[in-house]
N, C-alpha and C positions, 0 to 999 in steps of 0.2 A: 504493498498499499504506501509507502516512505515513495516510493522508485513512482509511482503515476503519480505523488502529488509534486515531488521531486520538478518531473517533465512537464506539468502541466503548469507552473508555476516559469519554468526556462522554456517550452515553446510556444504557450499563449499568455504570456507575464501581464500586469494589473495593465501597464500602459498601451500594450497593443487594446486590452479590451472599453480602455475608457474613448482611443481613439477612433475606435468601431463606433462607438455608440454618441459620439458627439456628431463626427461624421456623415451618419444617416441620421440620425438627427435633423439636422442643418440641411440633410436634398431631401428630406420629408418634409422641409417648415411646411408650405408651399402646395400641403397635401393636407397636412391634419391641423392645420389653420384654418380653413379656408375662407372664415367671417373675422378676420383678425385684418386692420389698416395694411397694406400693401407696403406703409413706412416703416411698420413697426416691425412685419417682418423680413424687411433688406433688413435689418440692424441687427435680429436676434440671425439672421441668418449668415451676415457677416461677424458678428461675436462668434457664434460657433464657430464656423471656418478657423476665425483667429484661433482658439484657443485647443483647434483640433492641431490646428499644425506649430501654435505652441508645445504642447505635449507632445508632436512629431519632434520634433527639433529633442527635445529632454530624451526620450527613445534612444536619437541615435547614440548622441553621446554617449549615455549608459551603451551602446554596443561596441560603437566603434571601444572606448573603453575596459568592456569586457574581454574585446578581441585584443588590446597592446596591452592592460596590464598586465593578463596570463603570465606565467613563465610555463614555457615558450609563448611568446606571442604567438597569437593567432595570424594568419595574413586576414587582411581585409578584402572585399572587392572582387572574390573567384566563384562565385553560382551565381549560379541562376536566379535566386531567391534578393540574391542582392542584387543586383543590376536592374530587377523587374524594379525591386521597392526602391529606389534611388531615383528607378526612373520615373515613379508613379510620385516623388516628392518631390519633385523637379515639376512634374506636369500637375502638380494641385500647389505649387504656388506662383506658375505661367497664373491658375486658370484664377487663384484667389487676387492678384493683380489686376490681370484682364477685369477680373467682377466688378469689383471697387473704381476703377477707374471708368467703366460704363457704364455700373449704373449708383453708384452713387457721387460721382459727382454732379453737379446741376446744370452746370453750364452744356451737356453733351442733345443731343437732338433725341427726340422721340425716336423717328426713325435708325436710328443708328446703334438705339437700344434693340429696337425689336428684329434688328438685320442681326447682329449679336447672338440675342437668346436660343437658338438652336443651338450655337457653334460654343455655347455655353453649357447649354445643356446635357450636348455629344459629352466632352472632354469630359464636365462631369465624371455621367455614368461611367465614362472611357477610364477614368481615375481609381472613381469607383472598381468595377471587374477589375482590375488589376492589380487594387491594394486587397482585393478576394485571394485573387492566384497569387502573388505576394504570400499569404498569410498557409496557402494550403501547400505549396513549394517549400514553404521550413518547417509547417509542420512534418511533411515527408523527412526532408533532411535530417530533421533533430530524430524525428522515428528511427532514421533508418543507419543514424549515426550514434544512438543513444541502447534500446534496447537490444538489448541480449535477444538471440529468435525470435526477431518480430514475421520473419514470415513461416512463424507455423501458430500463430491465434494467439499471443499472447495476451492478457488481458490490456494489459499497458497498450499495445499495437492496437488492438480494439477501438481504447479511449481516442486513440490519437486519428484513426478512421473516423470513428460518430461525431465526434470534432468537426475533420471534412465535411463529411455528409451534412451537421447544421452548418458551417457556412454556407454552402453553396446553395442551401436552402436560402438561407439569411438573403445572400446575395438577389439571388433569382424572386423573390418576393419585393424586394427593393428595388429594382431597376423595373419589373413590374406594380408597382405604387407609382415609378416618377413616371412612367412611360405611357401611360392608362389618361387620355383623355377625361373620361369620366368623374378623375380624384382630380384635375386641373381645378385648381379655384378661379372661379370666376371673375371676371374682370368689370371693377366698379366705374364707376365717374370723377371725385375722387383721386384716382388713382394716376391720373395724370397731374396729377400735385408733384407727386411723390415727395422727394426729401426738398424740392423750392418753393416759394413761396409763390407761386405763380397761381393766377385763378383761369 
């Protein structure tokens, strides 16, 4: 049982859970809070994304430290897990920057915002799917490197596989909710005011 707890803490630690929680909450903000004013939703969405990137940066520092401070040091950035993960973090940062400029800058024309929205949604969903893939590859790597007799259906291996299946279901449901028009927030007349005080 101790091996199971250690594996969960190492492969799916608290920082990862919080990052996923805030990321999915920010993604679905416009779906679950459809009656809230858009201005407030934008600020909450942005705040959750900023919190997500802050936690991600802390997690990345912890990962690099755990590799570099180990004796002997573990090489960094040599696995597919790390490459896809860093790509997702970079895409997330660009997405956050472009979203802040496009949707929070008050002087930008509404037609530019409207034309960028599908791109913003696409790259947001693509980054989320990439982060799910990163977690799945990371779980698989950890299982292969850490679980003895992984190929004999030991309980730790079954647990890792179950976590992977739940991550896939979680990701599929999130993408479904984001992509379905029936869950989309309906526009309101006051939405054109947004963050400016123009009427």
